[in-house]
Each structure stands twice: as structure tokens, then as C-alpha cells.
N, C-alpha and C positions, 0 to 999 in steps of 0.2 A: 631507470634506464640500464641497459646492459652496457658493457665496456665499449662496444662498437658505437652505440648511440652517443655515449659520452664523448668519444673522439670526434664524431661527425658534428655534434652540437658545439663543441669547443672550437673546432676549426671554423665553422660557419660564423660563430660569434666574433672570433678574432678577425676574420675577413671583413665583417661588417663594421667593426670598430675602426679598423684601418681605413676602410672606404669613407667612413664618416669624417676621418681626419684628412680627407682629400688625397688619398693615395690610390694609385692603380694597384690592384691586387691580382696576382697570378697564383693559381693553385697548382701544386706539383701533381702531375698525373701518376696514378698508381699508388697502391697501398704500401705503407711502411718504407718509404724512400728514405735514404740516409740524410741525416742532419737537419733538414728543414721541411716544412709543409707548405709555406707560403713565401712568395717574394712580393715585397711591397716597394713601390717605386713612386717617387715624387720628383719630377724634373730629372736631374742627373744623380739624385741620391737614392740609395736602395738599402734595404735590409732583407736578410733571409730570416724567416720566423719559424721556429720550432714550437708548435702548439702542444701543450700538455693539459688535458682535462682531468678533473677529479670530482668525485661526489662523496668523498670521505674525509675531506679536510687536509689532505696531504698528497704529494706527488712522489712516487717512487722513481728515483733517477739513477742511482749508482749501484744498485744491488748486484747487477750482473758483473761488476768489476771487483766485488768484495772478496771473493774466494781467495784465501791465503794472503790477504792484504789487510792493512789497517783501514779505518774509515777515511783517513786523510789520503792514503795512497790510492784508494778506490776513487775518491773525488778527483785527484790529480790525473788519473788515467782517463776518467770521463771527460775532464776538461781538455785533454790533449786531442780528443776526437772532434772538437768544435773549432770552427774558424772565427776570426774576429768580426766578420760581418753578420754573424748569427746572433739573434736574441731569442729568448724564450718568452712566450706568452702563456702564462699560467692561468687557467680558467677553473673556477671553483663553483660547483653546483650545490654543495652541502648547505642546507638550511635556507635555500632560496625558494620562495613561494611564488610560482608563476601565476597562480590564481590572484594573488595580491598585486601582480604587475611588477614583481621584483626581477632584476636581471642578475645573472651570475657575476660574481666578483672576478675581476681580471687584473693581472699584474704583468709587468714587463721587466726583464732582468737580463743582464749579460751572463754568459756561462761563468765568467770569473766571479761575478757577484753571487751567483748561485753556489758555486764551490766554497766561497768564503762563508756563506751562511751555513752550508752543510758541515763545514769544519768547526764552526762555532757552536753548533747544536750540542745539546746535552752538556752545557758548561765547558765546551771545548773538547769533549771526548769524540765528537763527530757522529755522523748519522748518514744513512743512505737515502733517507726519506725526508724531503723538504716539507715541513709542517706549516700550515697557514697560521695557526694560533694554538699552541699546546703548552700546558704546564705539566712537567714530569712529576708523577705521584709516587714513584718508587725507584729503587736502584741507585746507581752512582750519581745520577743526574737529578735526584729528587729536588723539587723546587725550581729547577731551571725553567725559564720561559722562552720557548722558541716561537718567534713571530715574524711573519713577512714584514719587511719595513714598509711604512706608509709611503715612502718615496717611490716604491715600485708600482703603486696603483696606476692602472692604465689611464693616461690623460694625454692631451695634445702636448703639454709641456714635457712629459716623460718621453714621448716619442721623439720630440725635437732634441732632447738631451742625448738620447741614444743615437740618433742620426748623426749628430755632430761628433759624437765619440768615435763612431765606426767609419764615417766618411771624411776623415781628415785629409 
């Protein structure tokens, strides 16, 4: 898939997962709108969802904030651009075999959780790219294992947890 197709497929998958969890889903009109792609509503509860698709095992998130900053400073600046009612839906196509009926892996996280994971990457040195499952083979972080937490896996329970957190 090209990058556009990855984005469209990721957004469509996220919308269907939320619909499957009994949400009304609204797609924001127009390409590259700020902060979020979908709004999901259930009764009087709502989440703004920023969908990030990938087919290489990682999501580049804070590179544009890195110039002349540390990894931690770049992550903090990225975090400041997100509001509390926004969650990220991370969709991973790498290693998924559609012929075998496999679906892409998907995760839900708050911007604060993502930033904490970015800061903890490479044994606390930080990173601009969130990696699904990576063991560093060289450099200062040799041997470090960066992995998306199992708790982030898309599930009805995870959606409920995030809804309760942001709709206090």
C-alpha cells in the first residue's frame, strides 16, 4: 500500500471497530485536519480519535518537533498540541496476512501515555518514533526492548476505560 492507502485503511478500520462497540462515528471532512480524524459518540460520552496507520512496525509522531530539542522536549511539545478528549488509535499492517483472514493490530492510547512511552524508549533516552515491538541491536540503547503495552490493545474494555478517563 502507498501512504495514502495506509491512512484510508487505518481510518476505515478504526471507524468500524468503534461502530462495532456501539458508537456513532463521524468522520472529519477534509484531508489533514488538525488533532483528530474521527469523533465517536455513545449517549452523552464522546472521544476525538486521531488515527495513525503504519505498515513498518512503528509510528513516527514527534520528528517535526525534534529540531534543536531533546527527545523529551519534542515529546512534551507534541503533547501540548493535544487536548484531553483526544485518543490515538494506532493501526499496524506489518505482518498481517489478509489472505489468511488476519486483521491489522490496533491500539488505543492517550497522548500522555504515548509521550510516556516515547520518553521511556531506548532505556529512557527517548525517541520520536513509537515502535510496536523492537529490540535495539546497537548504540546506546543496545538490548532495550520497546513494546506497545498489552493494555493498549483495542477492546471494548479499553474504550470504556478511556471514555471514563476523559468524560469525567
